PDB file of N, CA, C and O in Angstrom:
ATOM      1  N   MET A   1     132.635  21.468 -52.408  1.00  0.00           N
ATOM      2  CA  MET A   1     131.434  21.895 -51.729  1.00  0.00           C
ATOM      3  C   MET A   1     131.114  23.338 -52.131  1.00  0.00           C
ATOM      4  O   MET A   1     132.009  24.182 -52.164  1.00  0.00           O
ATOM      5  N   VAL A   2     129.878  23.616 -52.428  1.00  0.00           N
ATOM      6  CA  VAL A   2     129.431  24.941 -52.833  1.00  0.00           C
ATOM      7  C   VAL A   2     128.831  25.655 -51.625  1.00  0.00           C
ATOM      8  O   VAL A   2     128.013  25.087 -50.901  1.00  0.00           O
ATOM      9  N   SER A   3     129.240  26.892 -51.416  1.00  0.00           N
ATOM     10  CA  SER A   3     128.730  27.685 -50.304  1.00  0.00           C
ATOM     11  C   SER A   3     127.331  28.195 -50.616  1.00  0.00           C
ATOM     12  O   SER A   3     127.021  28.521 -51.762  1.00  0.00           O
ATOM     13  N   GLU A   4     126.491  28.260 -49.590  1.00  0.00           N
ATOM     14  CA  GLU A   4     125.141  28.792 -49.738  1.00  0.00           C
ATOM     15  C   GLU A   4     125.100  30.302 -49.544  1.00  0.00           C
ATOM     16  O   GLU A   4     124.063  30.931 -49.754  1.00  0.00           O
ATOM     17  N   GLU A   5     126.236  30.889 -49.140  1.00  0.00           N
ATOM     18  CA  GLU A   5     126.289  32.325 -48.913  1.00  0.00           C
ATOM     19  C   GLU A   5     126.416  33.066 -50.236  1.00  0.00           C
ATOM     20  O   GLU A   5     127.056  32.583 -51.170  1.00  0.00           O
ATOM     21  N   THR A   6     125.808  34.228 -50.306  1.00  0.00           N
ATOM     22  CA  THR A   6     125.929  35.065 -51.490  1.00  0.00           C
ATOM     23  C   THR A   6     127.303  35.706 -51.502  1.00  0.00           C
ATOM     24  O   THR A   6     127.728  36.305 -50.514  1.00  0.00           O
ATOM     25  N   MET A   7     127.978  35.582 -52.598  1.00  0.00           N
ATOM     26  CA  MET A   7     129.309  36.155 -52.752  1.00  0.00           C
ATOM     27  C   MET A   7     129.186  37.517 -53.423  1.00  0.00           C
ATOM     28  O   MET A   7     128.295  37.731 -54.244  1.00  0.00           O
ATOM     29  N   MET A   8     130.078  38.433 -53.074  1.00  0.00           N
ATOM     30  CA  MET A   8     130.099  39.743 -53.705  1.00  0.00           C
ATOM     31  C   MET A   8     131.334  39.823 -54.583  1.00  0.00           C
ATOM     32  O   MET A   8     132.446  39.522 -54.148  1.00  0.00           O
ATOM     33  N   PHE A   9     131.125  40.228 -55.814  1.00  0.00           N
ATOM     34  CA  PHE A   9     132.220  40.350 -56.757  1.00  0.00           C
ATOM     35  C   PHE A   9     132.446  41.819 -57.047  1.00  0.00           C
ATOM     36  O   PHE A   9     131.518  42.530 -57.433  1.00  0.00           O
ATOM     37  N   LYS A  10     133.667  42.274 -56.864  1.00  0.00           N
ATOM     38  CA  LYS A  10     134.022  43.654 -57.208  1.00  0.00           C
ATOM     39  C   LYS A  10     135.084  43.599 -58.286  1.00  0.00           C
ATOM     40  O   LYS A  10     136.048  42.838 -58.202  1.00  0.00           O
ATOM     41  N   PHE A  11     134.887  44.406 -59.279  1.00  0.00           N
ATOM     42  CA  PHE A  11     135.806  44.420 -60.404  1.00  0.00           C
ATOM     43  C   PHE A  11     136.347  45.811 -60.610  1.00  0.00           C
ATOM     44  O   PHE A  11     135.577  46.766 -60.718  1.00  0.00           O
ATOM     45  N   GLY A  12     137.638  45.944 -60.666  1.00  0.00           N
ATOM     46  CA  GLY A  12     138.261  47.218 -61.014  1.00  0.00           C
ATOM     47  C   GLY A  12     138.064  48.296 -59.980  1.00  0.00           C
ATOM     48  O   GLY A  12     137.974  48.036 -58.780  1.00  0.00           O
ATOM     49  N   ASN A  13     137.999  49.510 -60.476  1.00  0.00           N
ATOM     50  CA  ASN A  13     137.920  50.708 -59.655  1.00  0.00           C
ATOM     51  C   ASN A  13     136.583  50.792 -58.931  1.00  0.00           C
ATOM     52  O   ASN A  13     135.535  50.534 -59.523  1.00  0.00           O
ATOM     53  N   ASP A  14     136.618  51.154 -57.651  1.00  0.00           N
ATOM     54  CA  ASP A  14     135.397  51.286 -56.872  1.00  0.00           C
ATOM     55  C   ASP A  14     134.622  52.553 -57.215  1.00  0.00           C
ATOM     56  O   ASP A  14     133.451  52.669 -56.854  1.00  0.00           O
ATOM     57  N   GLU A  15     135.246  53.499 -57.901  1.00  0.00           N
ATOM     58  CA  GLU A  15     134.561  54.749 -58.229  1.00  0.00           C
ATOM     59  C   GLU A  15     133.377  54.456 -59.141  1.00  0.00           C
ATOM     60  O   GLU A  15     133.492  53.681 -60.091  1.00  0.00           O
ATOM     61  N   ASN A  16     132.262  55.067 -58.854  1.00  0.00           N
ATOM     62  CA  ASN A  16     131.041  54.848 -59.599  1.00  0.00           C
ATOM     63  C   ASN A  16     131.108  55.568 -60.947  1.00  0.00           C
ATOM     64  O   ASN A  16     131.204  56.794 -61.005  1.00  0.00           O
ATOM     65  N   LYS A  17     131.056  54.793 -62.017  1.00  0.00           N
ATOM     66  CA  LYS A  17     131.162  55.344 -63.367  1.00  0.00           C
ATOM     67  C   LYS A  17     130.017  56.311 -63.673  1.00  0.00           C
ATOM     68  O   LYS A  17     130.238  57.370 -64.262  1.00  0.00           O
ATOM     69  N   ALA A  18     128.802  55.953 -63.277  1.00  0.00           N
ATOM     70  CA  ALA A  18     127.653  56.815 -63.541  1.00  0.00           C
ATOM     71  C   ALA A  18     127.791  58.143 -62.810  1.00  0.00           C
ATOM     72  O   ALA A  18     127.488  59.195 -63.374  1.00  0.00           O
ATOM     73  N   ALA A  19     128.245  58.104 -61.563  1.00  0.00           N
ATOM     74  CA  ALA A  19     128.412  59.339 -60.790  1.00  0.00           C
ATOM     75  C   ALA A  19     129.429  60.255 -61.457  1.00  0.00           C
ATOM     76  O   ALA A  19     129.223  61.466 -61.537  1.00  0.00           O
ATOM     77  N   THR A  20     130.505  59.685 -61.926  1.00  0.00           N
ATOM     78  CA  THR A  20     131.547  60.479 -62.591  1.00  0.00           C
ATOM     79  C   THR A  20     131.011  61.115 -63.863  1.00  0.00           C
ATOM     80  O   THR A  20     131.251  62.296 -64.117  1.00  0.00           O
ATOM     81  N   ILE A  21     130.296  60.351 -64.655  1.00  0.00           N
ATOM     82  CA  ILE A  21     129.750  60.866 -65.916  1.00  0.00           C
ATOM     83  C   ILE A  21     128.722  61.963 -65.652  1.00  0.00           C
ATOM     84  O   ILE A  21     128.721  62.988 -66.333  1.00  0.00           O
ATOM     85  N   ILE A  22     127.853  61.756 -64.675  1.00  0.00           N
ATOM     86  CA  ILE A  22     126.850  62.778 -64.343  1.00  0.00           C
ATOM     87  C   ILE A  22     127.544  64.054 -63.880  1.00  0.00           C
ATOM     88  O   ILE A  22     127.200  65.148 -64.327  1.00  0.00           O
ATOM     89  N   ARG A  23     128.510  63.916 -62.993  1.00  0.00           N
ATOM     90  CA  ARG A  23     129.233  65.078 -62.474  1.00  0.00           C
ATOM     91  C   ARG A  23     129.924  65.850 -63.610  1.00  0.00           C
ATOM     92  O   ARG A  23     129.848  67.077 -63.666  1.00  0.00           O
ATOM     93  N   ASN A  24     130.594  65.127 -64.506  1.00  0.00           N
ATOM     94  CA  ASN A  24     131.288  65.782 -65.619  1.00  0.00           C
ATOM     95  C   ASN A  24     130.316  66.438 -66.592  1.00  0.00           C
ATOM     96  O   ASN A  24     130.580  67.530 -67.096  1.00  0.00           O
ATOM     97  N   ALA A  25     129.196  65.778 -66.857  1.00  0.00           N
ATOM     98  CA  ALA A  25     128.192  66.346 -67.767  1.00  0.00           C
ATOM     99  C   ALA A  25     127.591  67.613 -67.168  1.00  0.00           C
ATOM    100  O   ALA A  25     127.393  68.599 -67.877  1.00  0.00           O
ATOM    101  N   CYS A  26     127.300  67.594 -65.874  1.00  0.00           N
ATOM    102  CA  CYS A  26     126.740  68.781 -65.213  1.00  0.00           C
ATOM    103  C   CYS A  26     127.722  69.938 -65.253  1.00  0.00           C
ATOM    104  O   CYS A  26     127.328  71.080 -65.492  1.00  0.00           O
ATOM    105  N   GLN A  27     128.983  69.657 -65.024  1.00  0.00           N
ATOM    106  CA  GLN A  27     130.005  70.706 -65.081  1.00  0.00           C
ATOM    107  C   GLN A  27     130.090  71.296 -66.488  1.00  0.00           C
ATOM    108  O   GLN A  27     130.184  72.514 -66.645  1.00  0.00           O
ATOM    109  N   ALA A  28     130.056  70.446 -67.500  1.00  0.00           N
ATOM    110  CA  ALA A  28     130.119  70.919 -68.883  1.00  0.00           C
ATOM    111  C   ALA A  28     128.903  71.775 -69.225  1.00  0.00           C
ATOM    112  O   ALA A  28     129.039  72.789 -69.909  1.00  0.00           O
ATOM    113  N   MET A  29     127.716  71.381 -68.758  1.00  0.00           N
ATOM    114  CA  MET A  29     126.503  72.154 -69.037  1.00  0.00           C
ATOM    115  C   MET A  29     126.549  73.503 -68.328  1.00  0.00           C
ATOM    116  O   MET A  29     126.139  74.516 -68.894  1.00  0.00           O
ATOM    117  N   GLU A  30     127.042  73.520 -67.100  1.00  0.00           N
ATOM    118  CA  GLU A  30     127.182  74.796 -66.384  1.00  0.00           C
ATOM    119  C   GLU A  30     128.171  75.712 -67.093  1.00  0.00           C
ATOM    120  O   GLU A  30     127.936  76.916 -67.199  1.00  0.00           O
ATOM    121  N   GLU A  31     129.270  75.152 -67.577  1.00  0.00           N
ATOM    122  CA  GLU A  31     130.260  75.954 -68.298  1.00  0.00           C
ATOM    123  C   GLU A  31     129.662  76.599 -69.548  1.00  0.00           C
ATOM    124  O   GLU A  31     130.070  77.690 -69.946  1.00  0.00           O
ATOM    125  N   LYS A  32     128.705  75.926 -70.155  1.00  0.00           N
ATOM    126  CA  LYS A  32     128.065  76.460 -71.363  1.00  0.00           C
ATOM    127  C   LYS A  32     126.841  77.320 -71.049  1.00  0.00           C
ATOM    128  O   LYS A  32     126.193  77.833 -71.961  1.00  0.00           O
ATOM    129  N   GLY A  33     126.520  77.480 -69.748  1.00  0.00           N
ATOM    130  CA  GLY A  33     125.423  78.353 -69.361  1.00  0.00           C
ATOM    131  C   GLY A  33     124.071  77.684 -69.254  1.00  0.00           C
ATOM    132  O   GLY A  33     123.053  78.370 -69.153  1.00  0.00           O
ATOM    133  N   TYR A  34     124.034  76.358 -69.273  1.00  0.00           N
ATOM    134  CA  TYR A  34     122.777  75.627 -69.161  1.00  0.00           C
ATOM    135  C   TYR A  34     122.500  75.266 -67.704  1.00  0.00           C
ATOM    136  O   TYR A  34     123.422  75.167 -66.894  1.00  0.00           O
ATOM    137  N   ASN A  35     121.231  75.072 -67.382  1.00  0.00           N
ATOM    138  CA  ASN A  35     120.838  74.560 -66.075  1.00  0.00           C
ATOM    139  C   ASN A  35     120.925  73.035 -66.168  1.00  0.00           C
ATOM    140  O   ASN A  35     120.104  72.421 -66.848  1.00  0.00           O
ATOM    141  N   PRO A  36     121.902  72.410 -65.499  1.00  0.00           N
ATOM    142  CA  PRO A  36     122.096  70.965 -65.665  1.00  0.00           C
ATOM    143  C   PRO A  36     120.918  70.128 -65.172  1.00  0.00           C
ATOM    144  O   PRO A  36     120.685  69.036 -65.690  1.00  0.00           O
ATOM    145  N   ILE A  37     120.180  70.613 -64.192  1.00  0.00           N
ATOM    146  CA  ILE A  37     119.019  69.852 -63.711  1.00  0.00           C
ATOM    147  C   ILE A  37     117.972  69.767 -64.810  1.00  0.00           C
ATOM    148  O   ILE A  37     117.485  68.682 -65.130  1.00  0.00           O
ATOM    149  N   ASN A  38     117.627  70.914 -65.386  1.00  0.00           N
ATOM    150  CA  ASN A  38     116.635  70.929 -66.469  1.00  0.00           C
ATOM    151  C   ASN A  38     117.087  70.089 -67.656  1.00  0.00           C
ATOM    152  O   ASN A  38     116.294  69.356 -68.246  1.00  0.00           O
ATOM    153  N   GLN A  39     118.361  70.200 -67.999  1.00  0.00           N
ATOM    154  CA  GLN A  39     118.875  69.475 -69.158  1.00  0.00           C
ATOM    155  C   GLN A  39     118.871  67.969 -68.908  1.00  0.00           C
ATOM    156  O   GLN A  39     118.503  67.197 -69.794  1.00  0.00           O
ATOM    157  N   LEU A  40     119.277  67.544 -67.714  1.00  0.00           N
ATOM    158  CA  LEU A  40     119.272  66.110 -67.412  1.00  0.00           C
ATOM    159  C   LEU A  40     117.855  65.550 -67.383  1.00  0.00           C
ATOM    160  O   LEU A  40     117.613  64.447 -67.873  1.00  0.00           O
ATOM    161  N   VAL A  41     116.929  66.294 -66.818  1.00  0.00           N
ATOM    162  CA  VAL A  41     115.538  65.835 -66.807  1.00  0.00           C
ATOM    163  C   VAL A  41     115.031  65.692 -68.240  1.00  0.00           C
ATOM    164  O   VAL A  41     114.378  64.702 -68.569  1.00  0.00           O
ATOM    165  N   GLY A  42     115.319  66.654 -69.079  1.00  0.00           N
ATOM    166  CA  GLY A  42     114.916  66.568 -70.483  1.00  0.00           C
ATOM    167  C   GLY A  42     115.488  65.335 -71.156  1.00  0.00           C
ATOM    168  O   GLY A  42     114.783  64.633 -71.881  1.00  0.00           O
ATOM    169  N   TYR A  43     116.757  65.073 -70.917  1.00  0.00           N
ATOM    170  CA  TYR A  43     117.394  63.895 -71.505  1.00  0.00           C
ATOM    171  C   TYR A  43     116.797  62.601 -70.958  1.00  0.00           C
ATOM    172  O   TYR A  43     116.494  61.683 -71.720  1.00  0.00           O
ATOM    173  N   LEU A  44     116.631  62.530 -69.653  1.00  0.00           N
ATOM    174  CA  LEU A  44     116.124  61.300 -69.049  1.00  0.00           C
ATOM    175  C   LEU A  44     114.691  60.999 -69.475  1.00  0.00           C
ATOM    176  O   LEU A  44     114.334  59.838 -69.673  1.00  0.00           O
ATOM    177  N   LEU A  45     113.875  62.030 -69.616  1.00  0.00           N
ATOM    178  CA  LEU A  45     112.484  61.817 -70.028  1.00  0.00           C
ATOM    179  C   LEU A  45     112.340  61.493 -71.510  1.00  0.00           C
ATOM    180  O   LEU A  45     111.527  60.652 -71.894  1.00  0.00           O
ATOM    181  N   SER A  46     113.134  62.163 -72.338  1.00  0.00           N
ATOM    182  CA  SER A  46     112.958  62.015 -73.784  1.00  0.00           C
ATOM    183  C   SER A  46     113.921  61.032 -74.435  1.00  0.00           C
ATOM    184  O   SER A  46     113.597  60.418 -75.452  1.00  0.00           O
ATOM    185  N   GLY A  47     115.100  60.883 -73.849  1.00  0.00           N
ATOM    186  CA  GLY A  47     116.127  60.063 -74.481  1.00  0.00           C
ATOM    187  C   GLY A  47     116.880  60.802 -75.566  1.00  0.00           C
ATOM    188  O   GLY A  47     117.756  60.230 -76.215  1.00  0.00           O
ATOM    189  N   ASP A  48     116.550  62.075 -75.772  1.00  0.00           N
ATOM    190  CA  ASP A  48     117.194  62.879 -76.806  1.00  0.00           C
ATOM    191  C   ASP A  48     118.517  63.419 -76.279  1.00  0.00           C
ATOM    192  O   ASP A  48     118.515  64.256 -75.376  1.00  0.00           O
ATOM    193  N   PRO A  49     119.648  62.966 -76.817  1.00  0.00           N
ATOM    194  CA  PRO A  49     120.946  63.405 -76.322  1.00  0.00           C
ATOM    195  C   PRO A  49     121.241  64.881 -76.587  1.00  0.00           C
ATOM    196  O   PRO A  49     122.211  65.420 -76.055  1.00  0.00           O
ATOM    197  N   ALA A  50     120.419  65.538 -77.403  1.00  0.00           N
ATOM    198  CA  ALA A  50     120.638  66.958 -77.678  1.00  0.00           C
ATOM    199  C   ALA A  50     120.451  67.810 -76.426  1.00  0.00           C
ATOM    200  O   ALA A  50     120.873  68.966 -76.402  1.00  0.00           O
ATOM    201  N   TYR A  51     119.828  67.260 -75.388  1.00  0.00           N
ATOM    202  CA  TYR A  51     119.685  67.986 -74.123  1.00  0.00           C
ATOM    203  C   TYR A  51     121.017  68.129 -73.391  1.00  0.00           C
ATOM    204  O   TYR A  51     121.151  68.969 -72.502  1.00  0.00           O
ATOM    205  N   VAL A  52     121.997  67.314 -73.762  1.00  0.00           N
ATOM    206  CA  VAL A  52     123.309  67.339 -73.118  1.00  0.00           C
ATOM    207  C   VAL A  52     124.305  67.960 -74.088  1.00  0.00           C
ATOM    208  O   VAL A  52     124.401  67.549 -75.244  1.00  0.00           O
ATOM    209  N   THR A  53     125.035  68.945 -73.611  1.00  0.00           N
ATOM    210  CA  THR A  53     126.010  69.618 -74.454  1.00  0.00           C
ATOM    211  C   THR A  53     127.099  68.661 -74.925  1.00  0.00           C
ATOM    212  O   THR A  53     127.423  67.689 -74.243  1.00  0.00           O
ATOM    213  N   SER A  54     127.652  68.942 -76.083  1.00  0.00           N
ATOM    214  CA  SER A  54     128.793  68.159 -76.558  1.00  0.00           C
ATOM    215  C   SER A  54     130.110  68.711 -76.002  1.00  0.00           C
ATOM    216  O   SER A  54     131.171  68.123 -76.211  1.00  0.00           O
ATOM    217  N   HIS A  55     130.037  69.841 -75.294  1.00  0.00           N
ATOM    218  CA  HIS A  55     131.213  70.465 -74.680  1.00  0.00           C
ATOM    219  C   HIS A  55     131.919  69.448 -73.768  1.00  0.00           C
ATOM    220  O   HIS A  55     131.273  68.754 -72.983  1.00  0.00           O
ATOM    221  N   ASN A  56     133.215  69.376 -73.880  1.00  0.00           N
ATOM    222  CA  ASN A  56     134.047  68.453 -73.086  1.00  0.00           C
ATOM    223  C   ASN A  56     133.605  66.991 -73.223  1.00  0.00           C
ATOM    224  O   ASN A  56     133.778  66.195 -72.301  1.00  0.00           O
ATOM    225  N   ASP A  57     133.039  66.651 -74.373  1.00  0.00           N
ATOM    226  CA  ASP A  57     132.643  65.271 -74.675  1.00  0.00           C
ATOM    227  C   ASP A  57     131.522  64.746 -73.775  1.00  0.00           C
ATOM    228  O   ASP A  57     131.342  63.535 -73.644  1.00  0.00           O
ATOM    229  N   ALA A  58     130.764  65.667 -73.153  1.00  0.00           N
ATOM    230  CA  ALA A  58     129.732  65.259 -72.203  1.00  0.00           C
ATOM    231  C   ALA A  58     128.644  64.408 -72.858  1.00  0.00           C
ATOM    232  O   ALA A  58     128.193  63.426 -72.270  1.00  0.00           O
ATOM    233  N   ARG A  59     128.224  64.772 -74.057  1.00  0.00           N
ATOM    234  CA  ARG A  59     127.143  64.042 -74.723  1.00  0.00           C
ATOM    235  C   ARG A  59     127.543  62.600 -75.036  1.00  0.00           C
ATOM    236  O   ARG A  59     126.776  61.672 -74.780  1.00  0.00           O
ATOM    237  N   SER A  60     128.714  62.418 -75.576  1.00  0.00           N
ATOM    238  CA  SER A  60     129.120  61.045 -75.906  1.00  0.00           C
ATOM    239  C   SER A  60     129.376  60.226 -74.643  1.00  0.00           C
ATOM    240  O   SER A  60     129.138  59.018 -74.632  1.00  0.00           O
ATOM    241  N   GLN A  61     129.854  60.864 -73.592  1.00  0.00           N
ATOM    242  CA  GLN A  61     130.078  60.146 -72.338  1.00  0.00           C
ATOM    243  C   GLN A  61     128.765  59.699 -71.707  1.00  0.00           C
ATOM    244  O   GLN A  61     128.645  58.559 -71.257  1.00  0.00           O
ATOM    245  N   ILE A  62     127.785  60.590 -71.673  1.00  0.00           N
ATOM    246  CA  ILE A  62     126.516  60.242 -71.029  1.00  0.00           C
ATOM    247  C   ILE A  62     125.768  59.168 -71.813  1.00  0.00           C
ATOM    248  O   ILE A  62     124.980  58.415 -71.242  1.00  0.00           O
ATOM    249  N   ARG A  63     126.011  59.098 -73.110  1.00  0.00           N
ATOM    250  CA  ARG A  63     125.348  58.083 -73.936  1.00  0.00           C
ATOM    251  C   ARG A  63     125.977  56.698 -73.757  1.00  0.00           C
ATOM    252  O   ARG A  63     125.435  55.708 -74.247  1.00  0.00           O
ATOM    253  N   LYS A  64     127.104  56.621 -73.066  1.00  0.00           N
ATOM    254  CA  LYS A  64     127.725  55.322 -72.799  1.00  0.00           C
ATOM    255  C   LYS A  64     126.946  54.525 -71.761  1.00  0.00           C
ATOM    256  O   LYS A  64     127.136  53.317 -71.624  1.00  0.00           O
ATOM    257  N   LEU A  65     126.068  55.207 -71.032  1.00  0.00           N
ATOM    258  CA  LEU A  65     125.245  54.558 -70.015  1.00  0.00           C
ATOM    259  C   LEU A  65     123.790  54.560 -70.441  1.00  0.00           C
ATOM    260  O   LEU A  65     123.338  55.455 -71.156  1.00  0.00           O
ATOM    261  N   GLU A  66     123.070  53.560 -69.997  1.00  0.00           N
ATOM    262  CA  GLU A  66     121.629  53.536 -70.218  1.00  0.00           C
ATOM    263  C   GLU A  66     120.982  54.567 -69.295  1.00  0.00           C
ATOM    264  O   GLU A  66     121.514  54.869 -68.226  1.00  0.00           O
ATOM    265  N   ARG A  67     119.848  55.100 -69.704  1.00  0.00           N
ATOM    266  CA  ARG A  67     119.174  56.098 -68.868  1.00  0.00           C
ATOM    267  C   ARG A  67     118.780  55.522 -67.513  1.00  0.00           C
ATOM    268  O   ARG A  67     118.784  56.244 -66.516  1.00  0.00           O
ATOM    269  N   ASP A  68     118.441  54.238 -67.458  1.00  0.00           N
ATOM    270  CA  ASP A  68     118.079  53.653 -66.165  1.00  0.00           C
ATOM    271  C   ASP A  68     119.288  53.596 -65.222  1.00  0.00           C
ATOM    272  O   ASP A  68     119.122  53.678 -64.005  1.00  0.00           O
ATOM    273  N   GLU A  69     120.495  53.458 -65.768  1.00  0.00           N
ATOM    274  CA  GLU A  69     121.694  53.494 -64.930  1.00  0.00           C
ATOM    275  C   GLU A  69     121.897  54.888 -64.338  1.00  0.00           C
ATOM    276  O   GLU A  69     122.295  55.033 -63.182  1.00  0.00           O
ATOM    277  N   LEU A  70     121.620  55.900 -65.140  1.00  0.00           N
ATOM    278  CA  LEU A  70     121.735  57.277 -64.650  1.00  0.00           C
ATOM    279  C   LEU A  70     120.696  57.541 -63.569  1.00  0.00           C
ATOM    280  O   LEU A  70     121.007  58.124 -62.530  1.00  0.00           O
ATOM    281  N   LEU A  71     119.468  57.114 -63.812  1.00  0.00           N
ATOM    282  CA  LEU A  71     118.406  57.285 -62.809  1.00  0.00           C
ATOM    283  C   LEU A  71     118.746  56.549 -61.521  1.00  0.00           C
ATOM    284  O   LEU A  71     118.533  57.070 -60.426  1.00  0.00           O
ATOM    285  N   GLU A  72     119.267  55.355 -61.653  1.00  0.00           N
ATOM    286  CA  GLU A  72     119.641  54.583 -60.469  1.00  0.00           C
ATOM    287  C   GLU A  72     120.679  55.329 -59.637  1.00  0.00           C
ATOM    288  O   GLU A  72     120.583  55.371 -58.410  1.00  0.00           O
ATOM    289  N   GLU A  73     121.659  55.909 -60.298  1.00  0.00           N
ATOM    290  CA  GLU A  73     122.699  56.657 -59.580  1.00  0.00           C
ATOM    291  C   GLU A  73     122.123  57.897 -58.919  1.00  0.00           C
ATOM    292  O   GLU A  73     122.482  58.217 -57.785  1.00  0.00           O
ATOM    293  N   LEU A  74     121.238  58.596 -59.609  1.00  0.00           N
ATOM    294  CA  LEU A  74     120.637  59.794 -59.034  1.00  0.00           C
ATOM    295  C   LEU A  74     119.800  59.462 -57.799  1.00  0.00           C
ATOM    296  O   LEU A  74     119.859  60.175 -56.797  1.00  0.00           O
ATOM    297  N   VAL A  75     119.023  58.386 -57.869  1.00  0.00           N
ATOM    298  CA  VAL A  75     118.206  57.973 -56.722  1.00  0.00           C
ATOM    299  C   VAL A  75     119.104  57.507 -55.578  1.00  0.00           C
ATOM    300  O   VAL A  75     118.860  57.855 -54.422  1.00  0.00           O
ATOM    301  N   ARG A  76     120.137  56.728 -55.885  1.00  0.00           N
ATOM    302  CA  ARG A  76     121.062  56.261 -54.863  1.00  0.00           C
ATOM    303  C   ARG A  76     121.709  57.429 -54.136  1.00  0.00           C
ATOM    304  O   ARG A  76     121.753  57.452 -52.906  1.00  0.00           O
ATOM    305  N   ALA A  77     122.210  58.400 -54.893  1.00  0.00           N
ATOM    306  CA  ALA A  77     122.873  59.564 -54.294  1.00  0.00           C
ATOM    307  C   ALA A  77     121.893  60.371 -53.450  1.00  0.00           C
ATOM    308  O   ALA A  77     122.252  60.840 -52.370  1.00  0.00           O
ATOM    309  N   TYR A  78     120.671  60.538 -53.922  1.00  0.00           N
ATOM    310  CA  TYR A  78     119.656  61.277 -53.171  1.00  0.00           C
ATOM    311  C   TYR A  78     119.348  60.578 -51.847  1.00  0.00           C
ATOM    312  O   TYR A  78     119.309  61.211 -50.793  1.00  0.00           O
ATOM    313  N   LEU A  79     119.133  59.276 -51.917  1.00  0.00           N
ATOM    314  CA  LEU A  79     118.792  58.532 -50.713  1.00  0.00           C
ATOM    315  C   LEU A  79     119.947  58.503 -49.715  1.00  0.00           C
ATOM    316  O   LEU A  79     119.724  58.595 -48.508  1.00  0.00           O
ATOM    317  N   GLU A  80     121.167  58.378 -50.205  1.00  0.00           N
ATOM    318  CA  GLU A  80     122.332  58.407 -49.317  1.00  0.00           C
ATOM    319  C   GLU A  80     122.438  59.749 -48.598  1.00  0.00           C
ATOM    320  O   GLU A  80     122.736  59.806 -47.405  1.00  0.00           O
ATOM    321  N   LYS A  81     122.192  60.815 -49.332  1.00  0.00           N
ATOM    322  CA  LYS A  81     122.297  62.151 -48.751  1.00  0.00           C
ATOM    323  C   LYS A  81     121.186  62.427 -47.749  1.00  0.00           C
ATOM    324  O   LYS A  81     121.387  63.186 -46.801  1.00  0.00           O
ATOM    325  N   ASN A  82     120.018  61.823 -47.945  1.00  0.00           N
ATOM    326  CA  ASN A  82     118.846  62.132 -47.134  1.00  0.00           C
ATOM    327  C   ASN A  82     118.457  61.014 -46.179  1.00  0.00           C
ATOM    328  O   ASN A  82     117.277  60.857 -45.864  1.00  0.00           O
ATOM    329  N   LYS A  83     119.416  60.245 -45.717  1.00  0.00           N
ATOM    330  CA  LYS A  83     119.140  59.183 -44.746  1.00  0.00           C
ATOM    331  C   LYS A  83     118.766  59.770 -43.413  1.00  0.00           C
ATOM    332  O   LYS A  83     118.497  59.031 -42.466  1.00  0.00           O
TER     333      LYS A  83
END
């Protein structure tokens, strides 16, 4: 018999990969003297990874996610904080 209820599947670590990558990229940009908000907006709007520093592997890490995944995490975090 098949259940009509929606099942939730969780795989692996509960830590949000996008949140971790954003946090690490922002820290790397701050260490290099960049404004991480401006740099992330530039990257998200243009898709040009040059907006993200390569310091501490931030550029290659952020490119592992699609820009829509990053936007989704940013909106989720904003909404959670401002409930």
